[in-house]
KEKE-64373 format. One line per 8 residues: number of its first residue (from 1); their letters; for each residue x, y, z of C-alpha. Coordinates in steps of 0.1 Angstrom, whole numbers. Example, Ala and Ser with C-alpha at 12.3 -4.5 7.8 and 13.67 -1.06 7.14 Angstrom:
BEGIN
1	AS	123/-45/78 | 137/-11/71
! end
This chain:
BEGIN
1	XXXXXXXX	1350/842/702 | 1337/865/674 | 1331/900/686 | 1300/917/672 | 1298/954/670 | 1269/970/689 | 1240/980/668 | 1234/1018/665
9	XXXXXXXX	1201/1014/682 | 1220/1005/714 | 1230/1042/715 | 1194/1049/724 | 1198/1029/756 | 1224/1053/767 | 1200/1082/761 | 1176/1062/783
17	XXXXXXXX	1201/1066/811 | 1195/1104/810 | 1176/1094/833 | 1208/1146/871 | 1203/1176/959 | 1197/1190/988 | 1204/1227/994 | 1213/1243/1026
25	XXXXXXXX	1191/1274/1027 | 1205/1304/1044 | 1191/1307/1079 | 1164/1334/1084 | 1176/1367/1099 | 1179/1373/1136 | 1150/1391/1152 | 1159/1426/1165
33	XXXXXXXX	1165/1431/1202 | 1141/1453/1220 | 1151/1473/1251 | 1130/1497/1270 | 1136/1519/1301 | 1109/1535/1324 | 1114/1571/1336 | 1096/1563/1369
41	XXXXXXXX	1115/1560/1401 | 1129/1535/1409 | 1141/1530/1374 | 1129/1498/1357 | 1144/1482/1327 | 1130/1457/1303 | 1154/1429/1295 | 1164/1425/1259
49	XXXXXXXX	1143/1400/1241 | 1160/1367/1232 | 1172/1366/1196 | 1159/1338/1175 | 1174/1322/1145 | 1153/1299/1124 | 1169/1271/1104 | 1146/1261/1075
57	XXXXXXXX	1138/1224/1070 | 1148/1209/1036 | 1112/1214/1025 | 1117/1252/1028 | 1145/1252/1002 | 1135/1271/971 | 1146/1272/935 | 1180/1261/925
65	XXXXXXXX	1193/1259/961 | 1170/1228/966 | 1190/1209/940 | 1222/1208/960 | 1230/1174/975 | 1228/1136/969 | 1198/1121/951 | 1189/1084/945
73	XXXXXXXX	1166/1067/920 | 1156/1033/932 | 1144/1003/912 | 1108/1015/912 | 1119/1049/900 | 1140/1033/872 | 1111/1011/862 | 1088/1041/858
81	XXXXXXXX	1115/1061/839 | 1122/1033/815 | 1085/1027/810 | 1082/1062/797 | 1112/1056/774 | 1097/1024/761 | 1064/1041/753 | 1083/1068/734
89	XXXXXXXX	1102/1042/714 | 1072/1018/710 | 1072/1020/672 | 1109/1012/670 | 1108/976/682 | 1131/985/711 | 1126/980/748 | 1148/986/779
97	XXXXXXXX	1149/969/813 | 1170/985/840 | 1184/967/871 | 1198/983/902 | 1198/1019/913 | 1211/1052/900 | 1224/1083/918 | 1229/1120/912
105	XXXXXXXX	1251/1143/932 | 1247/1181/926 | 1273/1203/942 | 1271/1239/954 | 1303/1245/934 | 1286/1239/901 | 1298/1203/897 | 1276/1172/893
113	XXXXXXXX	1281/1134/890 | 1257/1108/876 | 1260/1071/884 | 1237/1052/861 | 1220/1018/869 | 1244/989/870 | 1227/969/843 | 1204/977/814
121	XXXXXXXX	1190/950/790 | 1181/963/755 | 1157/942/735 | 1163/952/699 | 1140/934/675 | 1141/903/697 | 1178/903/702 | 1190/910/738
129	XXXXXXXX	1220/932/744 | 1232/933/780 | 1250/965/790 | 1270/966/823 | 1278/1000/837 | 1303/1011/863 | 1317/1043/877 | 1301/1077/870
137	XXXXXXXX	1302/1105/846 | 1308/1140/858 | 1306/1176/847 | 1295/1211/855 | 1260/1227/854 | 1240/1258/857 | 1205/1261/871 | 1176/1285/873
145	XXXXXXXX	1146/1282/895 | 1130/1257/872 | 1157/1243/848 | 1191/1226/851 | 1215/1224/822 | 1248/1205/820 | 1276/1228/806 | 1303/1202/805
153	XXXXXXXX	1304/1164/808 | 1332/1139/811 | 1329/1101/807 | 1364/1094/819 | 1351/1079/851 | 1325/1057/834 | 1330/1020/824 | 1308/1003/799
161	XXXXXXXX	1308/967/787 | 1282/947/767 | 1273/913/754 | 1252/904/724 | 1236/870/725 | 1261/861/753 | 1291/872/733 | 1312/902/742
169	XXXXXXXX	1307/931/718 | 1324/965/714 | 1307/991/736 | 1330/1020/729 | 1304/1038/707 | 1279/1039/735 | 1299/1059/760 | 1294/1093/745
177	XXXXXXXX	1257/1087/741 | 1255/1079/778 | 1272/1113/785 | 1238/1131/784 | 1227/1126/821 | 1193/1136/835 | 1207/1171/841 | 1216/1176/804
185	XXXXXXXX	1188/1201/799 | 1157/1194/820 | 1129/1214/836 | 1126/1203/872 | 1106/1206/904 | 1122/1202/938 | 1101/1198/969 | 1116/1186/1001
193	XXXXXXXX	1131/1152/996 | 1118/1147/960 | 1135/1159/928 | 1116/1154/895 | 1134/1160/862 | 1115/1161/829 | 1140/1146/805 | 1135/1150/767
201	XXXXXXXX	1143/1117/749 | 1137/1111/712 | 1110/1138/710 | 1092/1126/741 | 1094/1132/778 | 1105/1107/804 | 1101/1116/840 | 1130/1109/864
209	XXXXX	1120/1110/900 | 1148/1109/926 | 1148/1109/964 | 1172/1127/986 | 1199/1106/1002
! end
């Protein structure tokens, strides 16, 4: 069977996958112990008050600490994300349809892993290119209170295959394009169980919304 080389526009589908955490917040401090003694006879003492330690709920996590943990983008989230991408690329006669789920793990050690959706269909000028993805890409990141940036990224753990009009095609050129995960360089908001990343793609913004777990 003749193998056809993937069109350059397929590289854009990888960028679409940029479409990148739950933090344990440090417990609040222990309340001071109060002890009092009366000078009256007989002597009376006040028992020390019980110390209290408050453990914040996930919604109390603030800033970059909230990023830490496992995040998941379901089919509905993928549909919204790719709808933004398709709007950005509406003049290029390209459209993408994702299938499956995606996940992002952000570690307290500065490491992250992005598992993209299992399948993405690219419609390029009426020609469908089916891309199948497996494994995950990984790397290291830094974060501030409102932005996360990938410092290094490896695609060694990611597998990509593709078919063009039903025939296998070379997908090696797409892998490095996929390397830019949602944490590549994105402003974010993190509230409780929801992480929202504003990913820049082809001069526009696509919103990736992930849920904790």
